[in-house]
N, C-alpha and C positions, 0 to 999 in steps of 0.2 A: 451752348458753350458753357462748360463748367467754370465755377468761380476760380479766378486766378489763371486761367488758360488764355493768355494774351497772344500766343503765337499765331493762331488762325486769323485773328483780327488784324494783327500787324501785317501778315502776308496779304490779306485782302486790300488793306490800305495801300501797301506798296505797289501791288499790281494795278490797282485803280489809278494811282498817281502816274504810273508809267503809261497806261493806256491813254489817260487824258493828255499827257505831254506829247505822245506820238500823234494824237488826233490834232492837237493845236499846231504841231509842226507841219502836218500834211493837209490841213483843212483848205488851203488855197486851191488844191487840185479839185476839190468838190465844188468850190465857189466858181471855178472857171468852166464848169460844164455848160454846154449849150442847152437850149430849151429841149431839143430832142433827146439829148443825153439825160436830162432830168426826168423825162417821161420814161425812158428805158430803165433808169435807176429805180424809179418808183415801182415799175412792174416787177423788177427783180426783187425788191423788198417784199412785195405781196407774195411772190412765189416762194421766197424764203420762209415767210410765216406759214404758208400752206405746207411746206415740206417738213416743218417741225414735227409733224405726226409720225414721220418715217425716220426713226432713229435707231442707232446701234448703241447699246449700253456698254460702257467701259467699266469693268469690275476688277476687284483684286483677286488674289488666289483663293480667298475664302468665299468668293461669290458675292461680296458686298458691293453694290453699285456705287461708283464714285462720280461718273459724269456720262454724258451722252454725245454721240456723234451722229449727225443727221445727213440725209442725202442732199442737203442744201450746199454741201461742199463744192459741187460743180458750179453753183451759182456764184459762190464767193470767188472762185478761181476765174470765171469768165468776167466778173466785175473787175478783178485785179488786172486782167489782161486788157480790158477796154478803158477803164477809168482811173486806175492807179490806187494809191495807198488808202486815202481817206474813205472813199466809197466802200472798198472791200472791207476795211476795218469796221465801218458802221454796220455793214451787212452781217459781219461775224458776231458783233455784239447783239444784233437783233436775233440771230439764230441761237446764240448762247442763252439769252433771256427766255426765248420761246421754248427751248427744250428742257429748261431747268425750273420753270416757274411752278411746276407741280410739286416741288420738294417742300414748299411751305416754310423754308428757312431763309430769312433775309440775308444772312451772312453768306450762305452758300450761293444764293441767287446773285448777289453782287459779285462774287468771285467768278461765277459761271458767265457773267456778262463781260466783266473787265478782262479776264484772261484771254478769251478768243480775240478781243480787240487788239491787245498787245501782241499776241502771237502772230495774228494775221498781218498787223502793220509791219512787224520786223520781217516776216517772210516776203511781203510784197516789196519792201525796200530792197531786199536781196535780189528778188526777181527783176525789179526795174534796172538795177545796176548791171546784172548779167545780160538782160535783154538788149540794153543800149550797146553793150560790147558786141553781141552777136549781130545786131542790126547794122553796125558799122561795116562788118565784113560783107554783108549782102547788098549794101548800098541803099537800103530803105531809108526814107526821109522821115516818115511819121509811123505811128503805131498801126494805122489803118493800112499802110503799105507793107508792113513787115510780113514776110512769108511764114507759114506755120512751122516749117522745118527749122527756121532760125530761133523759134521759141521753145522747141522741145526740151532742151537741157535746162533753161531757166524755169520752165514749167515744172520740171522734175524737182529742182531745188526748192521752188515755192511750196510744192506739196510736202516735201520731206521736212523743211524747216517748220512749216505751219503745224504739221502733225506732231513732230518732235517736241516743239515748245508747248503745245497744248497738253500732251501727255505728261511732260515733266511738271507742268503747273498743277495738273490734277494730282500727281503723286505727292508733290510738296504740300499741297493743302491737306491731303489725306494723312500724311505723317504728322502735321501740326495739329490736326483736329483729333486724331486718335491717340497721339502720344507714343506710337510705336516707333522704334528706331529704324525699321526697314519697311518698305512697301513692295509688294509683289503683285504685278499684273498677271492675270491668267493668260495662258498661251492662246486660248481661243479668242479672248477679247482683243489681244494684240493683232491676231491674224485678221479678224473681221473688221476691225477699225482700219487697218492698213488697206484691206480690199476696198472698203467704201471710199477711202481717201484716193486710191488709185483710180477707182471707177469714176469718182468725181473729176479727177484730172483728165481722164480720157474723154469723158463726156464734155468737159469744158473745151477740150481741143476740137472735138467734133462740132460743137456749137460755134466756135470761133471760125472754123473752116467753112461752115455753112454760111455764116455772115459774110465772109470774105468772097466766097465764090457764088453765093446766091443759090446754092443747091441744097434744097430742103431735105432730101433723103438723109443727109448727114445729121440734120437735127433730129429726125425720127430715130436714127440709129443710136444717138446719144441717149435719147429718152428711154429706148428699149434697154440699153446697157444699165442705166440707173435702176429701172424697174426690175430687171432680172436679178441684179445684185441684192436688191431689197427683198425679193421673194426668196432667194437662196438663204438670206439671213433669217427670214421668218421661219423657214423650214428648219434651219439649224438650231434656232432658239427653241423650237418645239422639241427637237431631238435632245437638246441639252436639258430641258425641263423634265423630259421623260427619264433621262439618265440620272438626274438628280433625285427624282422620285424613287427610282429603282435603288439608288445608293442609300437613300433614307430608309427604305424598307429593309435593305440588307443590314444597315447599321442597327435598326431596331431589332431585327432578328438576331444579330450577333449579341446585342445587349441582353435579349431574353435568354440566349444560350449562356452568356456569362453569368446572369443571375441564377440560372438553373444550376450551373457548375458551383457557384458560391453556396447556394442552398444545400447542394449535395455535400460540399466540403463541411458546411456547418453541421449537417446531420452526422457525418462521420466523426467530426470532432466531439459532438455530444456523446456519441457511443463510446469513443475512446475515453472521454472524461469520466464516463460512468464507471470505469475500472477503479478510479479513485473514489472510494465510497464516502468521502467527506466533503468534496468540493466540486459538485457537478456543474457549477456556474463559473468555474475558474477561467475557462477559455473565453467566455463571453466578456467578462470583465477585463481580461488581458487584452482583448481586441480593442475595446473602447479606449483603455489607457494608451495603447500603442499608437493607434491612429491619431489621437489628439496630440500626443507628445511628438509624433513625427511631423505634424503640421506646424507645431511651434518651432521645431528645429529646422523647418524649411527644407525638408528633403525632397527628392525628385518624385514626380508623379508615379513612375513605375515602382519606386520603393514604397510609396503609400499603398499601392495595390498589393505589393508583397507583404506588407504589414497586415493588411486586411485578411489575407489567406493564411499567412504564416502564424499569426496569433492563434488562429483556430487549430492549426496543425502542428504546433511546435512540439507537442508531446506524442505525436503519432507513433514514434519509435517505441513507446511503452507497451505496445502490443507484444513486443518481444521480451518483456520483463515479467516474470512470474508475479502473481498478485501477492503472494506471501512476502515478497520483497517490497513491493510498492506500499503495502499497508502494514509493514512490520511495526509493532508498537515500540520496539527498542532500537538501539543503534545498530546500523548495518555492519556486518563483518567486512573485512577487506575483500573477500571473495564476492560477497553480495554487492558491495559497492562497484566492483569491476563489472558485474552483471548489469547493474543499473546504468553504468556509463555507456553501454552499447546502444542505448535508445537514441542517442544523437546520430550515430552512424547509420543505424537501421532506418531511422526516420529520413535522413538525408537520401539514402538509396531509394526509398519508396517514392519520395517526391521527385527525385531526379527522373524516374521513369514517366512521370506525368508530363514533364516538359513545360513547366510554367514559363511564360515569356518574361517574367520578372523574377527577382532574386529570392524566391521562397526557399529554395534549397539552402541558401546561406543562413537563413534564420534557424531552420531545423537543425542544421549540422553544427552551427557555431554558437548557439545561444547559451552554452555553458563554458565558453572560453572566458578567461579573466583578464582584466586590464594589465596585471603584472606578469602574465604569461604562465600562470600555474593552473589554468583550466584544462578542459579536455574537449574534443579528442586530439587536437593537434598542438596545443600549447601556444596558440597565437597570442600576440602581445600588442597592447595599445591600439593604434589605428590599423594594424593588420586585421583586426576583427571588423567585419562589415558593420556599417552603422546600423542597419536594420537588426542585426543580431545583438548589438549593444543595447538598443532600445528594448527589445523583448527581454533581455536579461534583467534589466532594471524593473520593468513592470511585472514580470513573472515572479521575481523575488518578493516584491512588495505584496502582491496579492496572496502569494503562498504563505507568507509570514502572518498575514491577517486572518487566516482561516485555521480552524482546528484540524490537526492531523493526528493519525494514530500514535505518532512518536512524540508529539508535543501539542500544547494548547496554543491557540492563536494569540497574536499580540494586539495591543491597542495601537491606534494609528501613530501616536507620538513615539512609542517604543520602536515600531517598525521603521519609521522615518529616521529615527536616531541611529538605528543599526545600519540602515541604508547609507546614510551620510558617513558613518564610521568606516564603511567598506569601500567608499569612493577612493579612487586612485590605487586600490589594490585589486578588488574584484570587479569594479564597475567604472565606466567612463565618467569622470567627475563632471564634465559638461552636461551629460545626459541626466545624471543624478540631480544636479543643481536645478535644471529646468523642470524636472519632475516634481521636486520638493516645492519649488516656487509656485507651481500651479496645482498643487494637490487638492485644494478646496474646489477648484473648477472641475477637476477630474471626478472627485467623489460626488459632486452635485450631478454630473452626467450619469453616474452609476445609479444614484437614488432616483433620478427622473425615469429611468428605464426599469425601475422596480427590481433591481438585482441587488440583493443584500450581501454584506460581507460574510455573515454566518448563514450559509445556504441551508434552508430547511429541506428535509427529504420528503416531507409530506405537506400539503396545503393545510392550513389550520382549519379544523372543523369545529365551529362554535355554535352553540345553541342557546337561546334565551330561556327555554323551558327548563325547569328543574328535572334532572334525570332520575329515573327510578333506580332503587338499589338493585344490586345483582348485575347480571350481564346486560349490556345495553344492546338495543337493536342497532342495525346499520344506520348511520347518519349520512344521508346522501345530500350533498349541497347542490346548488344550481349548476347546470352544465357550464363548463368554462368555455367562454367564447374566444379566448385568447388563442392565436394561432400556435403558440408554443405549448398548449395543453397536451397535445399528443406526445411531444418530446418529453414533457415532464412525466407523463405516464410511463413511457418507455424507460426513462431513466430510473424512476421509482421501482419499476418491476425488476430492472437489472440490478439495482442496488440491493433489493430484497434477496434476489437469487444469490448474488455474490456474498452477501453477509451470511445467509444461512449456510451456504456452501463452505465458506471459510470457518464458520463456527464448527461445522461438522468435521472439517478436515484438520483444523489447527488448534481447536480449543483444548484438546487433550494432549497437545504436544509437550506441555510442561506439567510436572507433578507438584510444582510449587503452588501453594494455595493462593498466595497473593497475586502471582502472575496470572493464575486462572481467573480469579474474580475480576481483575483489571481488564483482561481480554474480553470477558463476557460483557462488561459494561461498555467498552469501546465499540464492539461490534453491534451491540443492541442499539446504539444511538443512530446507526445508519438506517434502521427500518421502523423503529417505533419512537415517536417524539416524546421527550421528557425534559424537564428542567433539573430534576434530581433523581438519581437512581441509587437505591440502597439494596445491597444483597445481604440478607440475613441467613445465618447458619445457627442451628441449635447446639448449644453447649451441653454436652452429655453430663457434665458434673452438676451444673446449676439447673439444667432443664429449661433454660430460657433461650430465646433467639437473640443472638448478638450480631450487631452490624459488622460484617467482615470487610465490607468495602463500600465507599460512598463516592459517587461521581456526579459532577455537575455543581449547581449552585447550593449555597448554604451547607456545604459538606461538614463543617465543624458542628453544626447543630444536630447532626444525625450520627456522627462518628462513634460515639460511646453509648448509643441507645441499646437498651436491653428490653425485649418484649416478652411478656408472659404468654405462654401458649393459651389460645382461646380468648385473649383479650385484644381489643382493637381489631381493625381489618386484617392486618398482617398476622396477628396471633390466631384469628379465626381461620384464615386461609391455610396456615400450617397445620392447625389442629384438624381441619376437615379435608385437607388435600384437594381443595377446589379453588379455582380462580374467582376473583371478585373485582368489579369496578363500579364506578358511578355511585358509590355509597357516600353518605355524608363524610367528607374527608376529615372533619374534626375528630371523628372516632379514633383515628389512627395517629393523632398528633398530641395526645396527652403527654405533658411534660416538655413539649417543644416550645421555644420562645414564641410568645403570642404575636409578636410583629411578623415573624417568619410564617407562622401558621395561618395568619390572616391573608397572606398573599397566595397561598396554595388553593387552587380551585378543584382539581381533579386528581383521582388516584386509580391506579391499576396494579393489582397484585396477582402473581401467579406462583404456585408452589413448586419447590424442587423435590421431586419424588424419587425414591428408590424402593427396593422390594419390601422393606419393613415400614413404609409410609413416608410422609414428608419430613425432611430434615432441614428445611429452610424455605426461603421465598425471595422472589425478586419484586421489589416494590418501586413503582414509578410515580413520582409526583409531578404535576403540571401547574404552572401559574397562569397559563393562557387558555387552556381548554377546560370546560366543566365536565366533559365526558369523553370516554374512549369508545370506539366502535367495535363491533364483533370481529372485524377483520384485524384490528390491532390486538385484540385479545388472542386471536388465533396465532398471530405472529409471535407474541410474547410467550405463549405456551410452547410454540415450536422451539424458540430459543431456550426456554427453561428445560425442555426435555433433553436437548443436547448438553446444556450446562449442568444438569443434575448428574449425568454420568461422569463428566469431567471433574466436577467438584467432589463427588463421592470418592473418585479415585485419588484426588489430591488429599482429601481428609484421611483416607486409609493410609496413604503414603506418610502423611504427617504423624499418624499414630504409630505406624511401624517404625518410623525414624525415631520418634520419641521413646518407644519401648526399647529400641536398640541402644539408646544412650541414657535411659532412666531406670532406676531401680523401682519396680512396681510396688514393693512393700512400703517404702518410705517416701516415694516420689522425689528422691534425691538423685543427682547424677550418679551413674555407676562407675566402675573402675575404668572402663574404656573412655567414657566421657571425661573422667578426671585426668587421665593421661593427656588427652587432647588439649584440655584447658590449661594444664600446667605447662605444656610445651609452648602454648601461645603466650602465657604470662612470662615465662623465662625469656622468650624472644624479645618481648617488650622491655624487660629489665635490661637486657644487653644493649638495646638501642638507647635507653635512657641513662647512660653512664653507670651501668651496673647498680641500678636502684635496688634496695633491699627487698627481700621476699622470704616469708617463713612458711614452712609446711608442718602441720600438726598431724601426728599419727595417734589415734585413740582406739583403745580396746576395752570393752566392758569386762569387769572382773567376775570370774566364777559364773559366767553366763550359761555354760554347759549344764550346771547343776539345776538351773531354772527350767531348761528344756526337759531334763530328765525327770524333774519333780512334777512340773505342772503341764508338760506337753509343749509341742512346737507351736500350737496356736497361741498359747499365752506368751511364748517367747517371741513370736512375730509381733504381737501387739506391743510388747515391752520394747522391742527394737524401734518400732514406729514412734513410740512416745519418747524414747531416749533421743532419737534423731531430732524431734521437735524441740526438746529441752536444749540440746547442744546448739541448734541453729539460733535460738533466741539469745544465746550468750555471745555469739559472734558479731562482728561488725557488719554493717549493711553491704560493704564491698567484698566481704569474705565469701568463699565458695566452700560448701560442705558437700561431701560425697560419701556414699556407702561403698567401702572398698571390697570387703568380703566378710561374710558371716556377721560377727558382732564387732567388726573393725570399721572405723570411720576415719576419713582423712579430710583435712581442710587446707585451703590455700589462703594465705593472708598477705595480700599485696602491700607493699610499702610498710611492712611491720618489722620493727627492730626486735632484738632478743627480749628487751624489757617489756615491750607491748605484748609479745607472744606469751611471756611468763604470766603477765597479768590476766590475759584472756584464758590461759590454761587453768589458772587457779579458779577463775570464775566458773568455768565449765565443770571442774571437779566438785566445787561447792554445790552447784545446782543439781548435779546428778546424785551426789550422796544425800542431799536433803530431800530429794523428790520421793514420794510414796508411789510405787508402781503397783497397780492392782493386779492380783493373781487369781483371786477367788472372790466370790461375793462376800463383802465385809472383810476381806483380808488384803493386805498389801505387803510389799517388801521393799528393801533398799539395796542398791548395788553400788559398787565403786567403779572407777574408771582409771586406766593408766594412760598417760600422755607422754609422747616423745616429740621433741622439737628439733628441726633442722633448718638452718638459716642459709640463704643464698647471699653471697657466694662463698662464705667461710667453709661450709661443710659440703659443698658440691655445686656444680654449675649445670648439671644435666638432670633430667627427670629421674633416671634410675639412681643417681648418686643421692639426691635429696630424699627420695622415698626410702632408700635403704638406710640412710643415716637416721631419719625420723623413726623408722621401725626399730633400729638398734636401741635408740634412746628410750623408746616406748617399752621395749622388753626389759631394759635395765631398770626403768621406773617400776614396772610390774614386779620384777625380782626383788627390788628394794622394799616395796610395799608388802610383799609376801613375808620377807624376813623381819620387817619391823612395821607392823600394822599401824603403830602410833605415829610413824614418821609423817611429816606433812606431805612430802613428795620427794621422789627421786628426780623430779624435774628440776628442782632448784640446783642440785649438784650438777646436773647436765648443763644447765644454763650457765652456772658459774664456770664450768670448764671451758665454755666458749668465750669467756671474757679475756 
């Protein structure tokens, strides 16, 4: 008996007290027995003890034995018919003790002894009252004279009352001992205990008739009846045992099939999850979170089973979503998001055909519904959303935000939980969120115990204690993985490699933007080759050095502005020689990097980006956890670099073409087309900022044609380039200078008033007129410049109006200077006219 469970003890005490009271009340009947009656009673006691071996076990619906019924019931009944209440009750107590003494529990033994005494005493009292009534009608004076037919109905009542009270007492004790609210007797136990009871009553009637008539064949018939019933029970018990064994084997087989189905589901889930190239452990972690959260929320058993399967299959509908949408590095368009949303419907339809006996379909179909009704696919709101779907929604969101995805980096736990709590009552069930946040330490400890990390690695770490040789490393094969999931990991890794290489080949050239291309290369590379920092270097044609075009991973700031001289360091050597290299002393490539960062880097792998004229860059991977890379990883990086080189070369070509379309190749200044675009943008900004002032300068070199005619166009081109540099130095940092046409330059001066423009124009004229422009070896010349000014909005509010006004003022200045060379400038008069 468990501590504090006083109910069974109280019941035992109550029944024992009742039995004792009934015995005291009826003990006089036992004391009045004659000597011969005492001998017969003693013989009946011995027979009762011997009959204790032949019992029928009374069990509940679950098959748990609660009490026993023996074939001694006939002896109890004949004793009641012959000697009254007390002898029959004592005999019942002996039988109860004898059949239950093997339980070894004193409390149960006391109850099994007292309960039959009380039940038999009450039953015999009822029998005695009825028997007296029936004997009065037959004229019998004593019990020995009473005919058997007068005792049939009282005998039936005796049997029914004694059986009913015994059964109820056993049920009451079982309820008190187990704490269950209800007790269910098995149908077979009820039938067989009733049969033995009736057999005992029939045998007792035959024994009584044999004693009354002296005809012993009736005694033999009674014994045969008892023996036959007991044999039938033994056969049935054997049949029941065989049926239970068969049921246990069937249950075990069903459990094995269920485990097989769940393993199949898990394998399918892993294959589906491999489509997402960054989180192949997502479904495993989601399953652990969901099951434990469901237990804390006390959901039904069938819902727990649904969570177990549904957590694995909740993204099965993503089979219908193209991979370029699943792993798109940027924000989805409206059309792409609509395509993504079909995965809940498709997944629900797939699972519906399976016919799960628990609500797995609800999870797959509704785990993107939101608490405020703004989710999909049906817009369910609040408790309309099934509880299992609400649980999956919370844990799926938490784990997804904790992992790196192509379109964003993973969050820290505190940030993810804060976001989850912020979205409670809008996107998620607040009760589920509160329970999840409260027990997050417990959940994450379970994840850690099963060696499932938040940031899932695509490859097992290959570490070696020996110093690696320089150059390409041999394959490093670790010990065989004895983990049952090793096969799954190998399949996932192979799938991730195929997917990554396929996507690189298919989508890496989809954008001609250089930054988009290098970002995509780095994000796809992470799925197949491990690294802590990835740097993509491109050779700058002007400086001849390799410049870091993109840095991904840790310590990005330390590598962002790196410039590597070709032939120097590991990266410089790889570019100069167009060959991959790994496992060399990493410090050779970290000259100039912060010593604290450099000390943590253990391994390096570099592969060149090659085009027809040689290498034009490199992909450099740094690792803080591995001292060497394998040949297989070198092969993978070279495969990526091969695809990336084509895409990056196309992007560079496009950038150069774009630049040449908007840049003057002689002066490296924006050309006329670019000037128009920039001026339109600046004017729009001025309009938004309460018509902020802006000035346009139009500048033309004086007598430049004579320089071309005298010294040639080559000298003239060099003079234009020098003049452009001189003018640019005189402008403010925010001003924009462009070559408009021939020897004409234009400038945009944002937020410049007329006074500021006049001051800058004077500075430009002074610098140009004072500069000595070389035309021959040892010879130089001086030139002048005419400048016109147009201010927004006074002289125009459009590009054409301002350019035309500035051009007119420049021509006026040139004309004035030609008529009066000593004049300081015609610009002054033009500016004064604007006041």
